[in-house]
N, C-alpha and C positions, 0 to 999 in steps of 0.2 A: 369250552369256549362260550362266551358269553354273545347274545346277541345284539345289536344295533337296531334299531328304526329309527330312519327319518321322517318326522310328523313335521307337516307343514298346514298353514291355513291362511285361504286368502279369500276377500271379498272381490268378485270377478265385475263386478259394477255394471249390473244391467243387463247380465246375459238371457236376454230375451228369445223367444222365436219368432219367427217372422209374421209381420203384420196380418194377414189374413190365414194365421193356424190354427185347424179345426182343432187343435187339443187344448186351446185355450174356453174359457166356460161363458157365456154369454156375460156374465156380469165383471168379472175381470176385462174384458171387450170391450166395455161401457166405459172403465174407469181409466185404461190408459190410450183410450181410441184417439184422442189427438197426438199423444206422445209417440206411439207406435205406427205412426202414418210414415212411409215410405221407407221402415224397416223390411229387406228384401233378404231373401235367403243366400243371397249373394253376400250383403253384410254381416247377415249372423254369422256365416261358414266362414269369412272373413275375420271375423271376431274370434272364433273356436280356435282359427290355428293359430291365432297370435296369441291367446291365453296358453293352448297349448306347448309352444316354442319357449315358453317361460317356464312352465312346469317342469320341462326335460332337461331344462338347467341344472335345477334342484339337485340336491346330495351327490355334488360333482357330478353331476351329465349323468346318474342313473336313475333318477325319478324318486319322490317322494315313497314311501312306502306306508303311509296314510295321510292323505290331505282332506281337511275340513275346509268346507267353500261356503258361502251364500251370496246372495241375489242371483240366481238363477232362476228361472220361470217356470222348469218342469223336468220331470223324468227324459224327456227326449232330450233336450239339449246339453244335458249333463251324460246322456250317451254319444251324442255325437264329440264332445271334448273325448270320453275315454276312449271311442274311435282313433281320435286323432292322438292321443298317448302311444297307442299299439301302433299308430301307423312311423314314430318317431323312430328313430335310430336305437333308442332305448328297447323300443318293442315291449313295455310291461303291460299285461294285462289285468285290469283293475274290475274290480267290482264294484257295486253301489249299494249304499242306505242313502234314499232319499226319504225328504218329508214332503207331502203334500201339504205347505200349511194355510191357515187361513189367513195370510195375509191380503189386504186391502186391493195392494198390484197385483198379487200373486206371485213374490219372488219366495223361494226355501233356503232352505239350509240343507245341507247334504254331503257324504263323506265318499270318496275313493280312497278302496284301499286293495292291498293286495292280499290274495285269498292265499297265498302259498304263507304266507308269514300270520295271516290273521283270519278267526272265522266268527262268523256272526250265528249263534246258535237262536233257535227258535223261538220267539216269543223273550229274546233279550232287547230289543229296540223297542224306546217308549220316544211317544210325541207329548212332552208337556207344555198347555197351555199357559201363554201368560197373559192372564187375566188383566184387562183393560176396556177401557171404553168402544175404543176402537181395532181393529183387528190387528195383530200383529203377529210376527214369526214365534211358532213353537222353540223351545229349546230341544235340541234332540240328542238322546240319551242312547248310547250302544254298547253292551255289556260285552265288549270282544273276548273272544278266547282265543290265547296268542298259542304260537306252533308247538309251546311245551307245555300246553292245557293250563296256564292260568288265566283268571277272570281281570280283565282291564276295564274298567268305565270310562269311557269316553265322550265329555257333552259336546255339542256341537250350539254354539250361540251367535246369534243376530237381535242384540237387542233395540229397541225402539229409538229412533231417529229424535236428535237434535232441532228437528226442524219445527219452528214457533217459539226457539229459544233454549236453551243449554237449561235453564234455571226454571221455565214455565215448564218444560217437558220431563225434566229429573225424574217425578214422582213415578212414569211409569217405568223409567232404568230400577227404581226402587224396586218396586214390584220382581221386576227380571231377574232382579240380585235375590233378594229372598227366595222366588221359583226355584234359582241353581242351586242356593245353599239346601234347600230343604230336600231335593231330589240327591243331592250329594250325601246326605246326610241318610236320607232312606237306601243309597246304594250300600253303605255300611251296616247298616240296620239286615239287610236282606242277603249280603255276601262276605259278611263279618268284619269285622274291624281294621282288618289287616287289607283289606280290599285298596287297591293302588286306584286314583282317580284325575283324571286331566280333563279340564276345561281350557275350549281355545274358542276365540270367535273374534267376529268384530260388536265390540259392548258399547258402542259409541260413547263413551265417556274413557277419561285417562285414569292409570293406577291408583291416583292420590283419590277420585272422587268419591262421592257417598256410598254410590251405590256398589260399588266393589270394596271399598273398605269394610261400611257398615251392614252391608247385608249381604252381601256374598262372603262376607267374611276373609277377605283375602287381607294379604298384607307383606310388605318387602320384607321382613323378618323369619327366617329361615326358622330360627331356632325357636320362636313364638308357636310356627304351626307344629313341630315335631313334638313339642312338651305342652300342648293346648289340651284341654279336657275335652273342648267341641271339637267338632270337623273343620279344621280351617283350611286355606287356600294359600300356598306360598306364591304370589305374582312373579313372575320371573320375565317381567317386563320394565322392574322399577331401574336397572341399568341404563336401558336404551331409553326411556323417558327422559334419561337427563344430559343425551347428546342434542348437539343442534336440530336434529333432524326429528321425522316421526312418520310414521305407516300410513297419512292420510294429513291432506293441507288443504285448510279454510282461509282464503284472503291471505293465504301464502305463510301462514302460520302453521305451523308441524302439530300433529296431535298423535299421541301413540294410543291410539284406539282400539288396535290389534292386539291381543293379547294370549299368553299363556299364565293358566293357574293348574298347578300340582301340589295334589293333596301328601299330606303327612306319611304315608306310604309309598311316596315316589322322591320324599325329600330325606330321606335316611339314607347313610353313607351303606349301611347293608340293606336295603330294600332288594327286593328279590326283583323288581322292575323299578329302576333308578332313573328321572332326569337327569339329564346333563347341563345344570345352569349355566356354565359356560358358554354351551355350544348355541345360547341362542341368539339369532340375525335377523336383522331386517334384511329383504332381498332385493338388493336394487343390483340389476346387472346390467351391462353397458344397453344403450338405447331405451330402457326402460322409464327413463327419470329425462327431465329439462336439462339441461347443462347450462341454466344462467344461475342468476345469483340464488335461486331458492329450488335445490335440487328435486321438485315433487315428484310424483309421479306423472307418466304420461299415459291420459284418457285413451281411450279408443272413442268415448261419446255416446249417441246414439239417446234414445229417449227424451224430444225434444231441445239434445244440446248438438252442438256440430258435431259430425263426425271425422276422427282422423284415423282413417285406415289403417296406418302404421302405429297407432296406440294398443294400448293392452288394459290398463285400471285405472282406477284413481286412487287405489288403495295397492300397495306395496304388500306382496307377501309376507309371510315370517315363520323362522324355522328353529327345531329344535331336534335335540338327537337324545334318545331315552335307550336305556340298556337293560339288557333281561340276564337275568344270571343262569347259569345251566337249572 
């Protein structure tokens, strides 16, 4: 029988350690000093519990097999989240891949994965620096080994934000797109042209933006990806981009910033590791969004914003199913 993996991605919205954490560098402490004031261990733990309650509902209550996350401060808070999931009724024990990136605010990109299904071989985790004047998150690449012995390259992304204006900051995301495209090509060069690759993340651009189309080489056309001479991505979020809602709202305007990109070796019908494009979903569980005219995510807040202890994140998570042949 084929195996099916449920893969999810979520921007956790400033999952920071406590205000006076000994795990924070002096440089980051200076940068976030005003925003982190009043962020107690109790608030941190409440946010972790809220996030865990949502993740536990994914995959029909079984939890994801692979979860990519961003906007967390350190491995410690990710460990709290993993422990919180182990304490849920699903009782899953997740392993961690964490990148301690050079972001100016100290926020990172990471993965939680089921070690019974996926293995991380030694020396198969890479942190790719996105070169820009101001420090930003690296792209995290993990060449997973599936329980059937196949290599599966997965990239976690949190591209530079739109602060200062979407147009003014676009060049930074163009650089991130080129970085992703380059290492996608390198993965195929090292592991073979048949290597399946999946990129996921908060790209801070929409599927139609230049950074994703021209620089990351992603498209909505599956056929163009399958038949291309160069290593393109099939952007699976084009159908959700056409609906009235999105994964993130700015001034009540929906944006489809969180996306899955699959390469040709996951797009073919006979691919050993194949993405189920029709399974892509924006995960809006009851209680996680506003019930007014604009059904935007219900944030937890903090970091200089009002706290709602019944909130979760300012992004919705997304999910997709991936099938592996025998």
